[in-house]
C-alpha positions in Angstrom: -2.3 118.0 -104.5 0.1 115.4 -103.0 3.8 116.0 -103.1 5.7 112.9 -104.0 9.5 112.7 -103.3 12.1 109.9 -103.5 15.1 109.3 -101.4 17.8 106.6 -101.9 17.0 103.5 -99.9 19.5 102.8 -97.0 20.0 100.2 -94.3 17.9 102.3 -91.9 14.9 102.0 -94.3 14.7 98.2 -94.1 12.6 98.0 -90.9 10.0 100.7 -91.7 9.7 99.7 -95.4 9.3 96.0 -94.4 6.3 96.9 -92.3 4.7 98.8 -95.2 5.6 96.1 -97.7 4.1 93.4 -95.4 0.9 95.3 -95.0 0.6 96.0 -98.8 1.4 92.4 -99.9 -0.8 90.9 -97.1 -3.7 93.0 -98.1 -3.4 92.1 -101.8 -2.9 88.4 -101.1 -5.9 88.2 -98.7 -8.0 89.8 -101.4 -7.1 87.2 -104.1 -5.6 84.2 -102.3 -7.3 84.4 -98.9 -3.9 84.2 -97.2 -1.0 86.4 -96.1 1.6 86.0 -98.8 4.4 87.7 -100.7 7.8 87.0 -102.2 10.2 85.2 -100.0 11.5 87.6 -97.3 8.8 90.2 -97.8 7.9 90.1 -94.1 11.3 89.9 -92.4 13.4 92.4 -94.2 15.5 89.9 -96.2 13.8 90.7 -99.5 14.6 94.4 -99.2 18.1 93.8 -97.9 18.9 91.5 -100.9 17.0 93.4 -103.6 17.1 97.1 -102.5 20.6 97.2 -101.0 22.8 94.3 -102.2 21.7 93.9 -105.8 23.0 97.1 -107.3 19.5 98.2 -108.2 18.3 101.8 -108.1 16.2 101.7 -104.9 14.2 104.5 -103.4 11.9 105.2 -100.5 8.7 106.9 -101.6 7.4 109.8 -99.6 3.9 111.3 -100.0 3.6 114.7 -98.3 6.8 114.0 -96.4 5.4 110.7 -95.0 7.2 107.4 -95.8 4.6 105.6 -97.9 6.5 102.9 -99.8 9.5 102.0 -101.9 10.5 101.1 -105.4 13.3 98.9 -106.8 14.4 99.4 -110.4 17.0 97.3 -112.3 18.3 99.4 -115.2 20.7 98.6 -118.0 23.9 100.7 -118.2 22.4 103.5 -120.3 19.1 103.2 -118.5 17.2 102.7 -121.8 15.8 99.3 -120.7 14.5 99.0 -117.2 12.9 96.4 -115.1 10.5 97.4 -112.3 11.5 94.8 -109.7 9.1 95.9 -107.0 6.9 98.8 -106.1 4.6 99.1 -103.1 2.7 101.7 -101.3 1.0 101.7 -97.9 -2.5 100.3 -98.1 -3.8 103.6 -96.7 -2.6 105.2 -99.9 -4.7 103.0 -102.2 -7.5 104.3 -104.3 -6.2 107.9 -104.4 -4.4 107.8 -107.8 -1.0 107.9 -106.0 0.3 104.8 -107.7 -0.2 106.4 -111.1 1.4 109.7 -109.9 4.4 107.8 -108.4 4.9 106.0 -111.7 4.8 109.2 -113.6 7.6 110.6 -111.4 9.6 107.4 -111.9 9.3 107.8 -115.7 10.6 111.3 -115.4 13.6 110.0 -113.4 14.5 107.8 -116.3 14.1 110.1 -119.4 16.3 107.9 -121.6 14.1 104.8 -121.0 12.7 103.2 -124.2 11.4 100.0 -122.6 10.0 99.1 -119.1 9.4 95.6 -118.0 7.8 94.1 -114.9 5.9 91.1 -113.7 3.1 90.4 -111.2 1.2 87.3 -110.0 -1.7 86.4 -112.3 -4.0 86.1 -109.3 -3.5 89.8 -108.4 -6.3 91.3 -110.4 -5.8 94.7 -108.9 -2.1 94.7 -110.1 -3.1 93.6 -113.5 -5.6 96.5 -113.7 -2.9 98.9 -112.4 -0.2 97.9 -114.9 -2.5 97.6 -118.0 -5.3 100.1 -117.5 -3.5 102.8 -115.4 0.1 102.7 -116.6 -0.2 101.4 -120.2 1.9 98.2 -119.9 1.0 95.3 -122.2 1.0 91.7 -121.0 3.0 89.5 -123.3 3.5 86.2 -121.5 2.1 84.2 -118.6 4.6 81.9 -116.9 3.1 78.7 -115.3 -0.4 79.6 -116.7 -2.0 76.5 -115.4 -0.8 77.1 -111.8 -3.1 79.9 -110.6 -1.2 80.3 -107.3 2.2 80.7 -108.9 1.5 82.0 -112.4 3.3 85.3 -113.3 2.3 87.8 -115.9 5.1 89.4 -117.8 4.6 93.0 -118.9 6.3 95.4 -121.3 5.8 99.1 -121.9 7.4 100.8 -124.9 8.0 104.6 -124.7 
């Protein structure tokens, strides 16, 4: 059984986590868009600097068996009852082993007062859609820009 641990994200994590994030997002975008792509700054560290360090979010590095394997960024309201999963990524070498679901289970334990979780993902990322709906139990409730396949975003909610 894999051991999953979390450590607060720091400035020193930007470079190694950016490499993991770039690999994860590039793999996904190649699969569904046939190009290397991700949110602005995903490949140069500026995304993580802005969202994981400067935003006030709860940001953690994810370790699997003591090996840095990804990160998660969570925006929580004051009493942590409504939370938004801003970003989660794991190394492509971790895929297909059930680690994403295990990581999410640990995240939910970290926020025991959570009543609602929200997140979003690109419509074109069928693997993410499967993960959020079929593995984690989120419900899709809206598609932003539905006629623009490249930029459409699916909005999810999960009530606990």
